[in-house]
C-alpha positions in Angstrom: 0.0 0.0 0.0 1.1 3.5 -0.8 1.4 6.1 1.9 -1.8 8.3 2.0 0.4 11.4 2.4 2.7 10.5 -0.5 2.2 13.0 -3.3 1.6 11.9 -6.8 4.2 12.7 -9.5 1.9 15.3 -11.1 1.4 17.0 -7.8 5.2 17.1 -7.2 5.8 18.5 -10.7 3.2 21.3 -10.1 4.7 22.2 -6.8 8.1 22.4 -8.3 6.8 24.6 -11.1 5.2 26.9 -8.6 8.4 27.1 -6.6 10.5 27.9 -9.6 7.9 30.5 -10.8 7.9 32.2 -7.4 11.7 32.4 -7.5 11.7 33.9 -11.0 9.1 36.5 -10.0 11.2 37.4 -6.9 14.3 37.8 -9.0 12.5 39.9 -11.6 11.1 42.2 -8.8 14.5 42.5 -7.2 16.1 43.4 -10.5 13.4 45.9 -11.2 13.8 47.5 -7.8 17.6 47.6 -8.2 17.3 49.4 -11.6 14.7 51.8 -10.3 17.0 52.8 -7.4 19.9 53.2 -9.7 17.9 55.5 -12.1 16.7 57.6 -9.2 20.3 58.0 -7.9 21.5 58.9 -11.4 18.9 61.6 -11.9 19.5 63.1 -8.5 23.3 62.9 -9.0 23.0 64.6 -12.4 20.8 67.4 -11.0 23.3 67.9 -8.1 26.3 68.1 -10.5 24.4 70.5 -12.8 23.5 72.7 -9.9 27.0 72.6 -8.4 28.8 73.1 -11.7 26.6 75.8 -13.2 28.9 78.8 -13.5 27.7 82.0 -12.0 28.0 84.6 -14.7 27.9 88.3 -14.3 27.4 90.9 -17.0 30.7 92.5 -18.1 31.2 96.0 -16.9 30.6 98.5 -19.7 33.7 100.2 -21.0 34.4 103.6 -19.6 33.0 106.2 -22.0 34.4 109.7 -22.1 37.1 111.9 -23.5 40.2 113.6 -22.2 41.0 117.3 -22.7 43.9 119.6 -21.7 42.7 122.8 -20.0 45.4 125.5 -19.8 45.8 129.2 -19.5 43.9 131.4 -17.1 42.2 128.7 -15.0 42.8 127.8 -11.4 44.0 124.2 -11.9 45.3 123.6 -15.4 45.8 120.0 -16.4 44.3 117.0 -18.0 40.7 116.2 -17.3 38.3 113.4 -18.3 34.9 114.5 -19.3 31.7 112.8 -20.4 30.8 112.6 -24.1 28.7 115.6 -24.9 30.3 117.9 -22.3 31.0 121.5 -23.2 33.8 124.0 -22.7 32.0 125.3 -19.6 32.3 121.8 -18.0 36.0 121.6 -18.8 36.7 124.9 -17.2 34.6 124.0 -14.2 36.7 120.8 -13.7 39.8 123.0 -13.9 38.6 125.1 -11.0 37.1 127.9 -13.0 38.5 131.2 -14.4 41.3 133.1 -12.7 40.8 136.8 -11.9 42.7 137.8 -15.0 41.0 135.5 -17.4 39.5 136.9 -20.6 36.1 135.3 -20.2 34.6 137.0 -23.3 37.0 135.2 -25.5 35.8 131.7 -24.5 32.9 129.9 -26.2 31.5 128.1 -23.2 28.7 126.5 -25.2 31.0 124.6 -27.6 31.1 120.8 -27.2 34.6 119.5 -26.5 36.4 116.9 -28.5 38.7 114.1 -27.3 42.4 115.1 -27.2 41.9 118.8 -27.6 43.5 121.6 -25.7 41.4 124.4 -24.3 43.5 127.5 -23.6 41.9 130.4 -21.7 43.7 133.7 -22.5 44.4 136.4 -20.0 43.0 139.9 -20.3 44.8 141.8 -23.0 45.8 138.7 -25.0 44.6 138.4 -28.5 42.5 135.3 -28.7 42.8 133.4 -32.0 39.2 132.5 -32.8 38.4 132.2 -29.1 40.3 130.6 -26.2 38.8 127.2 -27.0 40.4 125.9 -30.1 39.7 122.9 -32.3 41.7 119.7 -31.9 45.1 120.0 -33.5 45.5 123.7 -32.9 46.4 125.8 -29.9 46.1 129.4 -28.9 48.3 131.5 -31.1 47.6 129.4 -34.2 50.3 126.7 -33.4 49.7 123.2 -34.8 49.7 120.5 -32.1 51.7 117.6 -33.5 49.9 115.1 -31.3 46.4 115.9 -32.2 46.6 117.7 -35.6 44.7 116.2 -38.5 46.1 115.5 -42.0 44.5 118.7 -43.3 45.9 120.8 -40.5 49.4 119.5 -41.0 49.0 120.1 -44.7 48.7 123.9 -44.0 52.3 124.0 -42.7 54.9 125.3 -45.2 56.5 122.6 -47.3 54.4 120.0 -45.6 52.2 118.4 -48.3 49.8 115.5 -47.9 52.6 112.9 -48.1 54.6 114.5 -45.3 51.4 114.9 -43.3 50.7 111.2 -43.6 54.2 110.4 -42.5 53.8 112.6 -39.4 50.6 110.8 -38.5 52.1 107.4 -39.2 55.1 108.2 -36.9 52.7 109.3 -34.2 50.8 106.0 -34.4 54.0 103.9 -34.4 55.9 105.8 -31.7 53.3 107.4 -29.5 53.1 111.1 -28.7 55.7 113.6 -29.9 57.6 114.7 -26.7 59.5 117.5 -28.5 59.3 119.4 -31.7 62.8 118.0 -32.5 61.1 114.6 -32.9 59.9 115.8 -36.3 63.5 115.2 -37.4 62.8 111.4 -37.1 60.0 111.6 -39.6 61.1 110.5 -43.1 61.4 113.4 -45.5 61.9 116.1 -42.8 65.4 117.4 -42.7 67.1 119.8 -40.4 66.4 122.8 -42.6 62.7 122.0 -42.9 62.6 121.3 -39.1 64.0 124.8 -38.4 61.3 126.3 -40.6 58.5 124.5 -38.7 59.9 125.0 -35.2 58.0 128.2 -34.5 54.7 126.9 -36.1 54.1 123.7 -34.2 54.0 122.6 -30.6 53.6 119.3 -28.6 
């Protein structure tokens, strides 16, 4: 006689299949959980790196705008002054401390806009202003040509200085910087000692 509790072969096979199936389901669930955790960690890690590595950018500072003028003559504090674009001669003189007591105020056009690199010379009482104390860039009181700011056309007005020599003077200025002395003209190609002597009283630096 067989044992009443002994399972039939079919029952054993079914039980084994159920056991194997349960193991497979558990493995699949464990694998899915592992993948899910890994994905969550990856997303949070990427977000953390992005937040930490994002550069903090600031807008670049705008370039300083303005112009530089030389205020000379009958002012209380002659010198170089930086003004804002659009400022006028009155602003330049105010920056230089205002007129001195002997300034020829009537000879100054206070309303004229100033230009970068120009020299503003305020004459004293009794001096003969040349077109006003404030002069255009490249010229100075007394009609002298400023070698450091003169244009090609202004240099061309000098005796024996044609367009070619004027271009060489400007080219020398660009390559070597400001003229520090009228004698520096002797270094410009085409200007000899005789020509330099003829220009000495007509130009300034």
